[in-house]
Every structure is written in C-alpha cells, then in structure tokens.
Residue, then its C-alpha position, 0 to 999 in steps of 0.5 A: k886674408r893673404k893668399k900664397h901662390h906657389t910655383v909648380h914644375p911639371e915632372p920631367v919627360d924621359g928624365h929631362f926637362d924640355l924647353v916649353s914653347g907654349l901653354l894652352i889653357p881653356p878660357t872661361q866661357d858663358l856656359g860656365h863649363g869647368w875645364k880640367y885639362g890644358y896642354v903644354v907644347h915643347t919646342n920643335q915637337r909635333g904634338m903636346y902633353k896633356l896637363d891635369l890643371q889640378a894636380m899639375k902633372y902630365i897625364k898623356t902625350v898627344d902625338l900630332t906627327p901625322y899632321n906635321c903639327a907643332p901647335k902655335s895657338a889654340d882655343f876651346s869649345t864647350l859645345g862639342g868639347f873641342a880643342i881647335l889648334e893652329c898648327r905650324e911645322p917645327i923649325t921652319d914655322r911654316p903653317t900646316g893647317q887647323v886641327v880639331l881635337d876631341y878634348l876628352t879622348d884627344t882624337v883628331l877629328s879633322h885637319k884642314t890643311g888650307l886653313f891658317g891662322r889663330p882660332h878664336v871661339s865665341p864666348d857662347s861656343r857657337h862660332v870659331v873665327t880664324l884670322e889668316k894674315n897675309n902681307n896686304s890683307v886679312v881673311i876672316v873665316a867663320q865656322q859654326i860649331t856643332e856637336n859633330g864638328l865645325r861647319f864652314l859659314f863664310d869668309v871675309k877678305t879685307t885690306l884692313q890690317i887687324g890689330d885685335i878682335t873681340f866678340f859682342p852680343s848680337r842685337t839681332t840674334h842670340n849669338y855674338d858678332l865680331y869686332a876687329s880693330s885696325s892696327t893702322k887706320e882709325d876704324i873698327l870692322f864689324v862682322n855679323l856672324a849670322d850672315g857675313k855682313v860687314e860695317m865700319i865704325t870710324g873715328i877711333g883715333r890714330s893708332m899707337d906705333p907698332g914698335i911701342a907695343e912690346w912683347g909681341n902685343t897688339n898696338r890697338p887692343i879691343s875688349s868687350a864688357g861681356v854678355f850683359g855689357t853695352y860697351m867695348v873699349t879700344t885704345a889709340n896713341e894717346a887716348i882710350f875710346v869707348v864704343n857702344g856695341k848696340t848702336r855701333t858708335v863711338n860713345c866717348e873719348i878719354g884723353s891724356t893717356v899716353h900709349p895705352r897698351m892693355v884693357v881689362w874689365a873689372k867687376a864692381p864689388 
C-alpha cells in the first residue's frame, strides 16, 4: 500500500519564520524508549525550541543564554532522560562546552566549559563519548551515564585522525565498546569503555580522498550491525571492508566499489 508523506511547517515565532540551523531528533536506542520531543535550533540564537514530534508544533522555548550556547549537535540518553548538547557561540562559532539538559523539564543540570566536541551516546544509554578534534590529534572523552548525571571515566588522546565512530557489543561486559575509523590511515581504533584500553585493527585499505566526501560527510564511515550482530562495515577508496567485532579482525574485502560513501544495515524480511 502506498503511503503519503506530507511536509509540515512549524508555526512562525513572533509572526515570522527564522532560518533553522539544526534539527535535534532523538535516535532509537536498545531500551526502545519512545521519544515525544525534539528540538529546533534557529540561526545565531542562544537556545532552541522544543518540538512536539507528533503535533509538529513548538511547545516551549529553551533559553541557553546564560551558557552562551547555540547548540551545534546533540545526543540523548534514555537512562536518566538527558539531552547532551555540544555548544557553540553564535557568529564566532567558538566552542563553549557541553550542556546536559533534563529532557522532560529542560532544566540545565550541568555545564562543562572545558569539554568540547560532538557527544555520542551508546545504544544501551550507559556511556557518552565526546570527540574533541584538534589540528594534530583527537581526544576521546568517555563518561558514564547515571541517573544523577554524567561521571567522567577516562580520556584517550590519539594522533589518529578520526573519520567516524560506532558502538559494538562488548565481548567481556554487558555494555558496548567503541570503534573509530581513521580518515587518513588504514586503521580502526578500538577503545574498551570499561577500562580505557585501546587496540588497533589494521589493513582496512586506503581511505577515500576527503574532498570526494560531499556535504560535510566523513570519507570513511563505519557502521555496526547492532546489538545481536557480529560484524561492522567500513569503506575504503575502492572497497568495502567487513570487520568481525568479536575477533577484531578483518573478515573480508568487497572490491570494485568506487568511492563508497554510505553504509546502511537493513533487516532481512
């Protein structure tokens, strides 16, 4: 049966439409929690508008002026009910830290002025990983998500230029571990989120030229098959590599694919 899709425009604010710079929508996580709200960020505004995803209407204004925060990106935690924001200063785009918001009340619970980068919440909502990218290195900051907020665990500094990350079920704990693909080398970085230990998976082929990855996308995406999956998939310049997440080895290479840019796992019918 054919489905019809309609374009919905939220109502104007104060009688006019602002330029929207970001739409922050919670993703599906392992716990299967249904998210009722998202957030809309307007250009050069310190704050955002809470959006009822069913009615497609603005229901609340979240003022982040005291934190000098124009949200750049966000991720959401089912455990505790948090929205974790990457903050930037309007106009200058200078990073201003990480803000943790109560998803229901929109109360700011914490503001870490020295923690920069995009947050990534694990599918089980137990950890949040933030990537702070500098000119010659990347700092991976791991925090544990508790009902009372975020607790710092460890950080890992690497000279590996990170192209993309994914989470994969740990073979030693009931949580997830982190895998990060390199945008310049033939490597994948493994980080054990339980103890901070790192390993390197090598031999995943030469990466695609970053200039070919259009629209700000990464030149080496990496994607996990999910909570019950065995494999991850990442791309190279003219191939796709399948990596066994349980043995942390390259399983196979699929060649004759020129400049693959996206990886999507699809469920079998």
